[in-house]
N, C-alpha and C positions, 0 to 999 in steps of 0.2 A: 504493500499499499504506500510506502514511502516514495517509491519511484512514481506512482500515479500522482501523488501529491507534487513532487518535483515537476513533472510534465504540466500539471495544472498551474504552477507558478510561473512556469515559462510561457504559458499561453497568456496569463494575466499581465505579465511584463510586456509581452509583444503586443498586445492589444492596447494596453495603456500608452505605450510609446507611439504606436501608430495614430492613435486618437489625438495624442499631444502634438504630433508633427503636422497632422492635417489642420488642427486648429491654429498652430503657430504660423504655417504658410498661408492661411486664409487671410491673415492680417497683412500679408506682404508678398514678396516675390517667392517663387518656388525653389530658390537656391540660397545656400548659405556655406560659404567656405570656412571650415574650421581650421585646417592646417594648409596653407597656400601651397598649391602644386602636389598635395598628398591626399588630403581627405576633406570630404564635405558632405552636407546634406542637400539632396535634391528630391523633391516629391515627385513620385511617378506612380501611375496608375497601370499596373501590368495585368493585362488581360490573359496572359499565358503563364508558362513556366519560365526558368532561367533562360537567358538569351533570347526570349521572345518565342521559344518553340511552343507548339500548340496553342498559339494565340488565338482566343475566341472559343477554345474548347473547354469552357468551363465546366459543364456538365461532366465530360469525360474525367477531367482532373478531379472533380469532387468524388466520382465514383471509385476511381483508383485509390484516392487518399482514403475514403471510407474503408475500403477493403484492407489497406495497409494498416490503418489504425486499429481496425478490430483485431488483426493479427498481432499487432504489437500489445494491445490491452490484454488479450489472452495470454501471451508469453509473459508479461509481467505479473499477471495473477498467479500463473503456474509456476512462477519463478524459474523460468526457462529463458535464458541460460542461468545456471547456478551461481556463475562468477558475478560478483558485483559489478566489475567493469563493464560486462556484457549487459546487464540490466540498466546500467547508468547510460549506456550508449542508446539503448532502446528508448529510455524515457525522453532523452534528448530529441531524438527523432520524432518521437510521438508528440512532444510539446510543439515543435516546430510545424510539423504537418497540421496539427489541429488549428494553430495560429493563423496559418495561411488559408485553411479551408473555411475558417470563420469568415474571412474577407471574401473569398469567392462566393460563399453562400449569401452573404448579407449584401454585397456591392457588386458582384460580378466580376470583380478584379482583386488583385492583391496590392496593398499599399507598400511601396518600397521607398527607401529614403537615403541609405548609406552609399555614397559614391567615392570610389578610388580616383584620384585625379592624376596619378602618376603612371597608371596603365589603363587601357581599355579593358573594362570589366563590367558585367551587368550591375546595375544598382540593385541593392539587396536590403534585407530587413533583419530584425532579430530572430525571427523564426528560421529564416535561411541560415543563419549563423549557427543556430543549435542543430538544425538538420546536418550541416557539414561537420560540425564538431562531433555530433553522435556518430556519423558515418566513419569519421577518422578514429574515434575510440572504437568502434566496432572492428575496424581493420587491425588495430593495435591488440584488441582482445583476441582475435583470431590467430594472429601472430604468436602471441604470448601463449596461447592455449596449445598451439601446435608445437611449440618449442618445449612445453611441459610435457606433453605426450611423447615426443621424441627422446627426452631424457629418462622419463619412466620406462620406456621400452628398452632403452639402452641399458638401464639399471637392471631390468627384468632379465635381459639376455645375459648380462654379466654374472647374475646370480645363478642362472642355469648352467652356465659353463664351469663355475667353480664347483657346483654339485656333481657335474659330470666327471670331473678330474679326481 
């Protein structure tokens, strides 16, 4: 349940910041440079996914997100994976996915605002950050789990060889 609570906190943070940024830019221009040449805020209504793929396919994106979220919730409730790092990664992805799904459901687009100015990269939001961090943690968890299994297998084989001699 702790991981579902973490997902809910991520959703709340994402939705609060999106609401704040929309209100902030309603009073002025849609851009604010925070670190010149590096980072800024730019309000964008994204009708698709990253890099504009599947633009206008809101229903499809919502269906895919719903299926993924059901799977993530089920995994977290069943405590699969057993490793905390694995469950943390799932909670991060779940929180980000739900945050963006709320935008798609209520508005038909996702509110994005973070812009990298030193490299051409899609404008993104807090939910996107947690999806990416969660995916990175998942990759790390898979690698660490594989290393652990290989070490256990090696230790098991060494033990069997000692008994044979």
